[in-house]
N, CA, C and O atoms as a Tinker XYZ file with bonds, in Angstrom:
   360  protein
     1  N      1.380000   13.172000   13.725000    73     2
     2  CA     0.231000   12.304000   13.530000    64     1     3
     3  C      0.681000   10.860000   13.732000    63     2     4     5
     4  O      1.748000   10.475000   13.252000    81     3
     5  N     -0.094000   10.077000   14.419000    73     3     6
     6  CA     0.259000    8.695000   14.719000    64     5     7
     7  C      0.210000    7.843000   13.466000    63     6     8     9
     8  O     -0.634000    8.044000   12.593000    81     7
     9  N      1.119000    6.896000   13.390000    73     7    10
    10  CA     1.179000    6.012000   12.228000    64     9    11
    11  C     -0.125000    5.251000   12.051000    63    10    12    13
    12  O     -0.509000    4.947000   10.921000    81    11
    13  N     -0.809000    4.938000   13.133000    73    11    14
    14  CA    -2.068000    4.198000   13.016000    64    13    15
    15  C     -3.131000    5.009000   12.285000    63    14    16    17
    16  O     -4.025000    4.432000   11.666000    81    15
    17  N     -3.049000    6.343000   12.347000    73    15    18
    18  CA    -4.001000    7.168000   11.617000    64    17    19
    19  C     -3.634000    7.270000   10.146000    63    18    20    21
    20  O     -4.511000    7.437000    9.299000    81    19
    21  N     -2.350000    7.172000    9.835000    73    19    22
    22  CA    -1.892000    7.305000    8.459000    64    21    23
    23  C     -1.933000    5.972000    7.734000    63    22    24    25
    24  O     -2.328000    5.906000    6.570000    81    23
    25  N     -1.537000    4.936000    8.401000    73    23    26
    26  CA    -1.439000    3.618000    7.784000    64    25    27
    27  C     -2.452000    2.708000    8.452000    63    26    28    29
    28  O     -2.306000    2.355000    9.622000    81    27
    29  N     -3.464000    2.336000    7.716000    73    27    30
    30  CA    -4.527000    1.499000    8.284000    64    29    31
    31  C     -4.519000    0.164000    7.596000    63    30    32    33
    32  O     -4.604000    0.084000    6.371000    81    31
    33  N     -4.417000   -0.885000    8.382000    73    31    34
    34  CA    -4.416000   -2.230000    7.819000    64    33    35
    35  C     -5.793000   -2.823000    7.992000    63    34    36    37
    36  O     -6.420000   -2.693000    9.044000    81    35
    37  N     -6.248000   -3.469000    6.956000    73    35    38
    38  CA    -7.562000   -4.088000    6.991000    64    37    39
    39  C     -7.407000   -5.591000    6.899000    63    38    40    41
    40  O     -6.498000   -6.084000    6.230000    81    39
    41  N     -8.278000   -6.317000    7.560000    73    39    42
    42  CA    -8.238000   -7.775000    7.481000    64    41    43
    43  C     -8.999000   -8.283000    6.276000    63    42    44    45
    44  O     -9.232000   -9.486000    6.157000    81    43
    45  N     -9.391000   -7.396000    5.382000    73    43    46
    46  CA   -10.180000   -7.793000    4.227000    64    45    47
    47  C     -9.328000   -8.115000    3.010000    63    46    48    49
    48  O     -9.792000   -7.942000    1.883000    81    47
    49  N     -8.107000   -8.573000    3.196000    73    47    50
    50  CA    -7.255000   -8.928000    2.065000    64    49    51
    51  C     -7.970000   -9.938000    1.195000    63    50    52    53
    52  O     -8.584000  -10.887000    1.684000    81    51
    53  N     -7.879000   -9.717000   -0.088000    73    51    54
    54  CA    -8.523000  -10.618000   -1.023000    64    53    55
    55  C     -9.899000  -10.153000   -1.438000    63    54    56    57
    56  O    -10.450000  -10.658000   -2.417000    81    55
    57  N    -10.465000   -9.205000   -0.721000    73    55    58
    58  CA   -11.764000   -8.658000   -1.087000    64    57    59
    59  C    -11.538000   -7.310000   -1.744000    63    58    60    61
    60  O    -10.675000   -6.541000   -1.320000    81    59
    61  N    -12.285000   -7.038000   -2.739000    73    59    62
    62  CA   -12.181000   -5.736000   -3.380000    64    61    63
    63  C    -12.820000   -4.699000   -2.470000    63    62    64    65
    64  O    -13.890000   -4.918000   -1.902000    81    63
    65  N    -12.148000   -3.581000   -2.346000    73    63    66
    66  CA   -12.700000   -2.541000   -1.481000    64    65    67
    67  C    -13.660000   -1.687000   -2.289000    63    66    68    69
    68  O    -13.577000   -1.609000   -3.515000    81    67
    69  N    -14.550000   -1.063000   -1.587000    73    67    70
    70  CA   -15.344000   -0.049000   -2.255000    64    69    71
    71  C    -14.853000    1.293000   -1.762000    63    70    72    73
    72  O    -14.175000    1.382000   -0.738000    81    71
    73  N    -15.191000    2.319000   -2.482000    73    71    74
    74  CA   -14.620000    3.625000   -2.182000    64    73    75
    75  C    -15.090000    4.191000   -0.852000    63    74    76    77
    76  O    -14.499000    5.156000   -0.368000    81    75
    77  N    -16.112000    3.641000   -0.250000    73    75    78
    78  CA   -16.604000    4.193000    1.007000    64    77    79
    79  C    -15.710000    3.860000    2.196000    63    78    80    81
    80  O    -15.804000    4.526000    3.227000    81    79
    81  N    -14.849000    2.856000    2.086000    73    79    82
    82  CA   -13.984000    2.530000    3.218000    64    81    83
    83  C    -12.572000    3.106000    3.064000    63    82    84    85
    84  O    -11.677000    2.785000    3.845000    81    83
    85  N    -12.383000    3.955000    2.057000    73    83    86
    86  CA   -11.090000    4.602000    1.848000    64    85    87
    87  C    -11.296000    6.107000    1.994000    63    86    88    89
    88  O    -12.043000    6.712000    1.227000    81    87
    89  N    -10.631000    6.709000    2.982000    73    87    90
    90  CA   -10.803000    8.153000    3.183000    64    89    91
    91  C    -10.317000    8.954000    1.973000    63    90    92    93
    92  O     -9.440000    8.511000    1.232000    81    91
    93  N    -10.885000   10.107000    1.793000    73    91    94
    94  CA   -10.462000   10.999000    0.716000    64    93    95
    95  C     -8.974000   11.294000    0.862000    63    94    96    97
    96  O     -8.490000   11.553000    1.964000    81    95
    97  N     -8.254000   11.252000   -0.253000    73    95    98
    98  CA    -6.817000   11.516000   -0.230000    64    97    99
    99  C     -5.979000   10.290000    0.088000    63    98   100   101
   100  O     -4.781000   10.420000    0.340000    81    99
   101  N     -6.571000    9.107000    0.083000    73    99   102
   102  CA    -5.880000    7.854000    0.374000    64   101   103
   103  C     -6.187000    6.837000   -0.718000    63   102   104   105
   104  O     -7.100000    7.032000   -1.521000    81   103
   105  N     -5.424000    5.754000   -0.742000    73   103   106
   106  CA    -5.700000    4.645000   -1.646000    64   105   107
   107  C     -5.261000    3.347000   -0.999000    63   106   108   109
   108  O     -4.458000    3.343000   -0.066000    81   107
   109  N     -5.793000    2.248000   -1.502000    73   107   110
   110  CA    -5.492000    0.934000   -0.934000    64   109   111
   111  C     -4.422000    0.239000   -1.762000    63   110   112   113
   112  O     -4.403000    0.329000   -2.990000    81   111
   113  N     -3.534000   -0.457000   -1.061000    73   111   114
   114  CA    -2.542000   -1.319000   -1.702000    64   113   115
   115  C     -2.537000   -2.653000   -0.973000    63   114   116   117
   116  O     -2.936000   -2.745000    0.188000    81   115
   117  N     -2.083000   -3.679000   -1.669000    73   115   118
   118  CA    -1.938000   -5.011000   -1.078000    64   117   119
   119  C     -0.459000   -5.319000   -1.001000    63   118   120   121
   120  O      0.272000   -5.159000   -1.979000    81   119
   121  N     -0.018000   -5.764000    0.172000    73   119   122
   122  CA     1.403000   -5.949000    0.450000    64   121   123
   123  C      1.630000   -7.318000    1.057000    63   122   124   125
   124  O      0.820000   -7.802000    1.847000    81   123
   125  N      2.732000   -7.934000    0.683000    73   123   126
   126  CA     3.125000   -9.198000    1.283000    64   125   127
   127  C      3.706000  -10.134000    0.260000    63   126   128   129
   128  O      3.489000   -9.981000   -0.942000    81   127
   129  N      4.441000  -11.097000    0.742000    73   127   130
   130  CA     5.090000  -12.035000   -0.164000    64   129   131
   131  C      4.194000  -13.229000   -0.456000    63   130   132   133
   132  O      4.027000  -13.599000   -1.619000    81   131
   133  N      3.624000  -13.829000    0.552000    73   131   134
   134  CA     2.711000  -14.950000    0.300000    64   133   135
   135  C      1.276000  -14.525000    0.617000    63   134   136   137
   136  O      0.420000  -14.531000   -0.267000    81   135
   137  N      1.013000  -14.161000    1.855000    73   135   138
   138  CA    -0.310000  -13.667000    2.225000    64   137   139
   139  C     -0.331000  -12.158000    2.065000    63   138   140   141
   140  O      0.497000  -11.461000    2.652000    81   139
   141  N     -1.252000  -11.655000    1.289000    73   139   142
   142  CA    -1.340000  -10.212000    1.035000    64   141   143
   143  C     -2.231000   -9.546000    2.078000    63   142   144   145
   144  O     -3.302000  -10.051000    2.416000    81   143
   145  N     -1.771000   -8.412000    2.574000    73   143   146
   146  CA    -2.548000   -7.620000    3.524000    64   145   147
   147  C     -2.846000   -6.278000    2.879000    63   146   148   149
   148  O     -2.045000   -5.746000    2.111000    81   147
   149  N     -3.991000   -5.752000    3.200000    73   147   150
   150  CA    -4.443000   -4.494000    2.611000    64   149   151
   151  C     -4.074000   -3.336000    3.535000    63   150   152   153
   152  O     -4.305000   -3.390000    4.743000    81   151
   153  N     -3.496000   -2.287000    2.944000    73   151   154
   154  CA    -3.146000   -1.066000    3.656000    64   153   155
   155  C     -3.779000    0.117000    2.941000    63   154   156   157
   156  O     -3.854000    0.133000    1.712000    81   155
   157  N     -4.225000    1.087000    3.687000    73   155   158
   158  CA    -4.743000    2.329000    3.134000    64   157   159
   159  C     -3.741000    3.416000    3.487000    63   158   160   161
   160  O     -3.465000    3.669000    4.660000    81   159
   161  N     -3.198000    4.057000    2.452000    73   159   162
   162  CA    -2.124000    5.026000    2.655000    64   161   163
   163  C     -2.444000    6.344000    1.952000    63   162   164   165
   164  O     -3.263000    6.373000    1.034000    81   163
   165  N     -1.805000    7.431000    2.375000    73   163   166
   166  CA    -2.050000    8.735000    1.751000    64   165   167
   167  C     -1.536000    8.785000    0.304000    63   166   168   169
   168  O     -0.495000    8.211000   -0.016000    81   167
   169  N     -2.267000    9.464000   -0.539000    73   167   170
   170  CA    -1.857000    9.641000   -1.932000    64   169   171
   171  C     -0.523000   10.379000   -2.011000    63   170   172   173
   172  O      0.225000   10.191000   -2.970000    81   171
   173  N     -0.219000   11.204000   -1.035000    73   171   174
   174  CA     1.033000   11.978000   -1.049000    64   173   175
   175  C      2.265000   11.089000   -1.126000    63   174   176   177
   176  O      3.322000   11.545000   -1.562000    81   175
   177  N      2.154000    9.831000   -0.711000    73   175   178
   178  CA     3.294000    8.912000   -0.789000    64   177   179
   179  C      3.717000    8.653000   -2.225000    63   178   180   181
   180  O      4.855000    8.253000   -2.468000    81   179
   181  N      2.826000    8.871000   -3.177000    73   179   182
   182  CA     3.160000    8.644000   -4.587000    64   181   183
   183  C      4.271000    9.569000   -5.064000    63   182   184   185
   184  O      4.939000    9.264000   -6.052000    81   183
   185  N      4.481000   10.687000   -4.386000    73   183   186
   186  CA     5.529000   11.634000   -4.758000    64   185   187
   187  C      6.890000   11.285000   -4.173000    63   186   188   189
   188  O      7.893000   11.891000   -4.548000    81   187
   189  N      6.940000   10.329000   -3.273000    73   187   190
   190  CA     8.179000    9.989000   -2.572000    64   189   191
   191  C      9.021000    9.014000   -3.396000    63   190   192   193
   192  O      8.513000    7.983000   -3.837000    81   191
   193  N     10.310000    9.332000   -3.609000    73   191   194
   194  CA    11.178000    8.455000   -4.407000    64   193   195
   195  C     11.233000    7.014000   -3.893000    63   194   196   197
   196  O     11.248000    6.078000   -4.693000    81   195
   197  N     11.264000    6.823000   -2.583000    73   195   198
   198  CA    11.337000    5.459000   -2.049000    64   197   199
   199  C     10.056000    4.679000   -2.359000    63   198   200   201
   200  O     10.110000    3.474000   -2.604000    81   199
   201  N      8.910000    5.356000   -2.349000    73   199   202
   202  CA     7.661000    4.688000   -2.688000    64   201   203
   203  C      7.588000    4.442000   -4.190000    63   202   204   205
   204  O      7.058000    3.423000   -4.631000    81   203
   205  N      8.118000    5.372000   -4.971000    73   203   206
   206  CA     8.153000    5.192000   -6.415000    64   205   207
   207  C      8.989000    3.976000   -6.807000    63   206   208   209
   208  O      8.687000    3.304000   -7.793000    81   207
   209  N     10.038000    3.694000   -6.037000    73   207   210
   210  CA    10.829000    2.480000   -6.273000    64   209   211
   211  C      9.966000    1.231000   -6.117000    63   210   212   213
   212  O     10.062000    0.299000   -6.915000    81   211
   213  N      9.121000    1.218000   -5.085000    73   211   214
   214  CA     8.209000    0.078000   -4.898000    64   213   215
   215  C      7.233000   -0.037000   -6.061000    63   214   216   217
   216  O      6.908000   -1.142000   -6.497000    81   215
   217  N      6.769000    1.096000   -6.559000    73   215   218
   218  CA     5.850000    1.071000   -7.700000    64   217   219
   219  C      6.526000    0.505000   -8.947000    63   218   220   221
   220  O      5.901000   -0.217000   -9.723000    81   219
   221  N      7.795000    0.831000   -9.135000    73   219   222
   222  CA     8.552000    0.274000  -10.272000    64   221   223
   223  C      8.681000   -1.238000  -10.132000    63   222   224   225
   224  O      8.537000   -1.968000  -11.113000    81   223
   225  N      8.952000   -1.712000   -8.915000    73   223   226
   226  CA     9.035000   -3.160000   -8.681000    64   225   227
   227  C      7.694000   -3.823000   -8.968000    63   226   228   229
   228  O      7.638000   -4.914000   -9.536000    81   227
   229  N      6.625000   -3.159000   -8.573000    73   227   230
   230  CA     5.288000   -3.686000   -8.816000    64   229   231
   231  C      5.011000   -3.778000  -10.313000    63   230   232   233
   232  O      4.457000   -4.769000  -10.791000    81   231
   233  N      5.397000   -2.745000  -11.043000    73   231   234
   234  CA     5.200000   -2.743000  -12.497000    64   233   235
   235  C      6.000000   -3.858000  -13.158000    63   234   236   237
   236  O      5.505000   -4.529000  -14.064000    81   235
   237  N      7.246000   -4.059000  -12.703000    73   235   238
   238  CA     8.080000   -5.123000  -13.268000    64   237   239
   239  C      7.485000   -6.502000  -13.011000    63   238   240   241
   240  O      7.523000   -7.367000  -13.887000    81   239
   241  N      6.940000   -6.712000  -11.829000    73   239   242
   242  CA     6.414000   -8.027000  -11.470000    64   241   243
   243  C      5.018000   -8.283000  -12.012000    63   242   244   245
   244  O      4.732000   -9.382000  -12.487000    81   243
   245  N      4.152000   -7.291000  -11.950000    73   243   246
   246  CA     2.745000   -7.502000  -12.297000    64   245   247
   247  C      2.292000   -6.774000  -13.555000    63   246   248   249
   248  O      1.225000   -7.084000  -14.085000    81   247
   249  N      3.069000   -5.819000  -14.048000    73   247   250
   250  CA     2.580000   -4.988000  -15.142000    64   249   251
   251  C      1.361000   -4.234000  -14.655000    63   250   252   253
   252  O      1.391000   -3.611000  -13.593000    81   251
   253  N      0.296000   -4.288000  -15.422000    73   251   254
   254  CA    -0.936000   -3.638000  -14.998000    64   253   255
   255  C     -1.996000   -4.660000  -14.620000    63   254   256   257
   256  O     -3.175000   -4.325000  -14.509000    81   255
   257  N     -1.582000   -5.902000  -14.422000    73   255   258
   258  CA    -2.494000   -6.973000  -14.042000    64   257   259
   259  C     -2.247000   -7.317000  -12.572000    63   258   260   261
   260  O     -1.355000   -8.103000  -12.254000    81   259
   261  N     -3.036000   -6.730000  -11.691000    73   259   262
   262  CA    -2.866000   -6.949000  -10.262000    64   261   263
   263  C     -3.888000   -7.968000   -9.778000    63   262   264   265
   264  O     -5.090000   -7.705000   -9.818000    81   263
   265  N     -3.424000   -9.125000   -9.323000    73   263   266
   266  CA    -4.313000  -10.232000   -8.993000    64   265   267
   267  C     -5.285000   -9.960000   -7.851000    63   266   268   269
   268  O     -6.309000  -10.636000   -7.752000    81   267
   269  N     -4.999000   -8.999000   -6.996000    73   267   270
   270  CA    -5.873000   -8.725000   -5.856000    64   269   271
   271  C     -7.001000   -7.760000   -6.218000    63   270   272   273
   272  O     -7.866000   -7.480000   -5.389000    81   271
   273  N     -6.997000   -7.255000   -7.441000    73   271   274
   274  CA    -8.012000   -6.293000   -7.831000    64   273   275
   275  C     -7.638000   -4.874000   -7.468000    63   274   276   277
   276  O     -8.405000   -3.947000   -7.731000    81   275
   277  N     -6.483000   -4.685000   -6.873000    73   275   278
   278  CA    -5.958000   -3.373000   -6.510000    64   277   279
   279  C     -4.456000   -3.409000   -6.670000    63   278   280   281
   280  O     -3.895000   -4.447000   -7.021000    81   279
   281  N     -3.805000   -2.311000   -6.422000    73   279   282
   282  CA    -2.359000   -2.226000   -6.568000    64   281   283
   283  C     -1.681000   -3.182000   -5.592000    63   282   284   285
   284  O     -1.920000   -3.121000   -4.386000    81   283
   285  N     -0.841000   -4.057000   -6.113000    73   283   286
   286  CA    -0.110000   -5.032000   -5.297000    64   285   287
   287  C      1.359000   -4.642000   -5.255000    63   286   288   289
   288  O      1.985000   -4.439000   -6.295000    81   287
   289  N      1.905000   -4.537000   -4.059000    73   287   290
   290  CA     3.306000   -4.165000   -3.856000    64   289   291
   291  C      4.083000   -5.427000   -3.481000    63   290   292   293
   292  O      3.783000   -6.044000   -2.459000    81   291
   293  N      5.080000   -5.826000   -4.286000    73   291   294
   294  CA     5.818000   -7.071000   -4.021000    64   293   295
   295  C      6.981000   -6.876000   -3.043000    63   294   296   297
   296  O      8.145000   -6.870000   -3.444000    81   295
   297  N      6.654000   -6.719000   -1.769000    73   295   298
   298  CA     7.689000   -6.629000   -0.742000    64   297   299
   299  C      7.122000   -7.203000    0.546000    63   298   300   301
   300  O      5.924000   -7.470000    0.645000    81   299
   301  N      7.980000   -7.388000    1.518000    73   299   302
   302  CA     7.508000   -7.920000    2.796000    64   301   303
   303  C      6.686000   -6.856000    3.525000    63   302   304   305
   304  O      6.877000   -5.655000    3.335000    81   303
   305  N      5.788000   -7.325000    4.343000    73   303   306
   306  CA     4.967000   -6.418000    5.140000    64   305   307
   307  C      5.847000   -5.566000    6.053000    63   306   308   309
   308  O      5.591000   -4.374000    6.220000    81   307
   309  N      6.881000   -6.169000    6.643000    73   307   310
   310  CA     7.785000   -5.423000    7.538000    64   309   311
   311  C      8.494000   -4.286000    6.811000    63   310   312   313
   312  O      8.584000   -3.174000    7.331000    81   311
   313  N      8.999000   -4.561000    5.605000    73   311   314
   314  CA     9.670000   -3.524000    4.821000    64   313   315
   315  C      8.705000   -2.391000    4.494000    63   314   316   317
   316  O      9.064000   -1.218000    4.595000    81   315
   317  N      7.494000   -2.737000    4.106000    73   315   318
   318  CA     6.492000   -1.733000    3.766000    64   317   319
   319  C      6.159000   -0.868000    4.979000    63   318   320   321
   320  O      6.066000    0.353000    4.861000    81   319
   321  N      5.983000   -1.477000    6.114000    73   319   322
   322  CA     5.674000   -0.723000    7.344000    64   321   323
   323  C      6.839000    0.182000    7.720000    63   322   324   325
   324  O      6.627000    1.325000    8.124000    81   323
   325  N      8.067000   -0.315000    7.592000    73   323   326
   326  CA     9.231000    0.530000    7.882000    64   325   327
   327  C      9.258000    1.746000    6.955000    63   326   328   329
   328  O      9.483000    2.871000    7.402000    81   327
   329  N      9.027000    1.512000    5.666000    73   327   330
   330  CA     9.047000    2.606000    4.691000    64   329   331
   331  C      7.957000    3.628000    4.981000    63   330   332   333
   332  O      8.226000    4.829000    5.037000    81   331
   333  N      6.746000    3.162000    5.163000    73   331   334
   334  CA     5.639000    4.103000    5.395000    64   333   335
   335  C      5.765000    4.807000    6.746000    63   334   336   337
   336  O      5.334000    5.951000    6.894000    81   335
   337  N      6.346000    4.136000    7.717000    73   335   338
   338  CA     6.583000    4.788000    9.015000    64   337   339
   339  C      7.562000    5.936000    8.866000    63   338   340   341
   340  O      7.371000    6.997000    9.461000    81   339
   341  N      8.617000    5.737000    8.071000    73   339   342
   342  CA     9.591000    6.814000    7.860000    64   341   343
   343  C      8.970000    7.953000    7.065000    63   342   344   345
   344  O      9.282000    9.117000    7.313000    81   343
   345  N      8.098000    7.639000    6.113000    73   343   346
   346  CA     7.423000    8.697000    5.354000    64   345   347
   347  C      6.457000    9.482000    6.238000    63   346   348   349
   348  O      6.297000   10.689000    6.059000    81   347
   349  N      5.822000    8.812000    7.179000    73   347   350
   350  CA     4.868000    9.479000    8.063000    64   349   351
   351  C      5.551000   10.460000    9.017000    63   350   352   353
   352  O      4.930000   11.425000    9.462000    81   351
   353  N      6.812000   10.221000    9.329000    73   351   354
   354  CA     7.545000   11.086000   10.256000    64   353   355
   355  C      8.004000   12.385000    9.594000    63   354   356   357
   356  O      8.467000   13.297000   10.280000    81   355
   357  N      7.883000   12.476000    8.298000    73   355   358
   358  CA     8.362000   13.676000    7.585000    64   357   359
   359  C      7.429000   14.826000    7.744000    63   358   360
   360  O      7.684000   15.906000    7.210000    81   359
């Protein structure tokens, strides 16, 4: 499956999503160091140890208060894309 089908980036960063623009079995996260970009990724990534590491970093930095209104991942967009690309190849 192509990465573009698994990982979808939206230009709506900063806007709260509604559930109609997120396919079943996926969830939205916000990624980036200064400018946050929205990605829609499969829920199955939550089981992956490398993704769980990102979630731990997010918890350490934000706790349960995510300023974007959704889960915010504190890493560079490039790192996130590399990680999700490797998960998609599995």
